[in-house]
C-alpha positions in Angstrom: 121.7 119.1 103.7 118.4 121.0 103.6 117.9 120.1 100.0 118.3 116.4 100.8 115.9 116.6 103.7 113.3 118.4 101.5 113.8 115.8 98.8 113.2 112.9 101.3 110.2 114.6 102.8 108.7 115.2 99.4 109.1 111.5 98.6 107.4 110.7 101.9 104.4 113.0 101.0 104.2 111.2 97.6 104.1 107.8 99.4 101.6 109.0 102.0 99.3 110.3 99.2 99.6 107.0 97.2 98.7 105.0 100.3 95.8 107.3 101.1 94.4 107.0 97.6 94.9 103.3 97.5 92.9 102.7 100.6 90.1 105.0 99.5 90.1 103.4 96.0 89.8 100.0 97.6 86.5 101.1 99.1 85.4 103.2 96.2 85.5 106.5 98.2 86.7 109.9 97.0 87.8 111.1 100.5 87.7 110.1 104.1 84.3 111.7 104.7 82.7 109.5 102.0 84.4 106.4 103.5 83.0 107.2 106.9 79.5 107.8 105.4 79.6 104.5 103.6 80.4 102.8 107.0 77.7 104.7 108.8 75.1 103.8 106.1 76.1 100.2 106.2 77.3 100.2 102.6 80.6 98.9 103.9 81.2 96.5 106.7 82.5 98.2 109.8 85.5 95.8 109.8 88.0 96.5 108.2 86.5 99.7 106.7 86.7 101.6 110.0 90.3 100.6 110.5 91.0 101.8 107.0 89.1 105.1 107.8 91.4 105.6 110.8 94.4 104.8 108.6 93.5 107.4 106.0 93.0 110.0 108.7 96.5 109.2 110.1 98.0 109.3 106.6 96.4 112.7 105.8 97.4 114.1 109.2 101.0 112.9 108.7 101.1 114.4 105.2 100.0 117.8 106.5 102.7 117.6 109.2 105.3 116.8 106.6 104.1 119.7 104.4 104.4 122.0 107.4 108.0 120.8 108.0 108.9 121.4 104.4 107.4 124.9 104.5 109.5 125.7 107.6 112.7 124.4 106.0 112.1 126.5 102.9 111.5 129.6 105.0 114.7 128.9 106.9 116.6 128.5 103.7 115.2 131.7 102.2 116.3 133.6 105.4 119.9 132.5 104.9 
């Protein structure tokens, strides 16, 4: 049960990371801070770049949440 959940969550992290990297790569940015800087400097048009910036923020936040859940599940498993 727990192993299956961890496997599915790990796959989700992988998909989130790939989506994050794809969006950044589309704009030639290494991270979300660089993407925002390019928008602020006018190197990238605000639309759709700002929406993409928000998307990478959400993807990264979601990935961190999933990592926390995996960590909790592993701790629970180790206590058993």
